[in-house]
C-alpha positions in Angstrom: -1.9 3.6 -23.7 -1.8 4.2 -20.0 0.9 3.6 -17.4 0.1 1.0 -14.6 2.1 0.4 -11.5 2.3 -3.0 -9.8 2.8 -3.0 -6.0 3.7 -6.4 -4.6 3.4 -7.4 -1.0 4.3 -10.7 0.7 5.7 -11.8 4.0 5.0 -8.4 5.5 7.2 -6.6 2.9 5.8 -4.2 0.3 7.6 -3.5 -3.0 6.6 -0.4 -4.9 6.9 -0.2 -8.6 8.6 3.2 -9.4 8.7 2.7 -13.2 5.4 1.2 -14.1 4.5 -0.3 -17.4 2.6 1.1 -20.4 -0.3 -1.1 -21.3 -3.4 -0.9 -23.5 -5.9 -1.1 -20.7 -7.1 -2.6 -17.4 -7.5 -6.0 -19.0 -3.8 -6.2 -19.8 -2.9 -4.8 -16.4 -5.0 -7.5 -14.7 -3.3 -10.2 -16.8 0.2 -8.8 -15.9 -0.8 -8.7 -12.2 -1.9 -12.4 -12.3 1.4 -13.3 -14.0 3.4 -11.4 -11.3 1.5 -13.1 -8.5 1.8 -16.5 -10.1 5.6 -16.2 -10.5 6.1 -14.9 -7.0 4.0 -17.8 -5.6 6.1 -20.3 -7.5 9.5 -18.8 -6.6 9.0 -17.3 -3.1 8.9 -19.1 0.2 5.6 -17.4 1.1 2.0 -18.5 0.8 0.3 -15.1 0.7 0.9 -12.6 -2.1 -0.9 -9.4 -3.0 -0.5 -7.5 -6.2 -2.1 -4.1 -6.3 -2.4 -2.2 -9.6 -2.4 1.6 -9.4 -2.6 4.3 -12.0 -0.2 7.2 -12.4 -2.0 9.2 -9.6 -1.6 6.3 -7.2 -5.3 5.4 -7.3 -5.9 1.6 -6.7 -7.5 0.1 -9.8 -7.5 -3.6 -8.7 -6.0 -5.9 -6.3 -5.2 -9.6 -6.6 -4.6 -11.7 -3.5 -3.3 -15.3 -3.8 -3.1 -17.6 -0.9 -1.7 -21.1 -1.1 -2.1 -23.5 1.8 -0.7 -27.0 1.8 -2.0 -29.3 4.6 0.8 -30.3 7.0 0.6 -34.0 6.2 1.1 -33.3 2.5 4.0 -30.9 3.2 5.7 -33.5 5.4 5.2 -36.2 2.7 6.7 -33.9 0.1 9.9 -33.4 2.3 10.4 -37.1 2.4 10.4 -37.5 -1.3 13.6 -37.1 -3.3 13.9 -33.5 -4.5 11.3 -32.4 -2.1 
């Protein structure tokens, strides 16, 4: 098992993972990075999220970038609906 570190950036802020997570391999690290990005996109008020996976030496192993854009007319319609 290897330790992977998940660095998250959104809205100009960067959050470094000081503890990391022991996982069986890069496939598990990629799955975790996707899950982190998905949760952040659903819960944050940002539309651009980057999750960078690093090894214990700090070397970048992969990077996932998620950008969500909602057209203005859809966004304004959503605000008019109850609960929107």
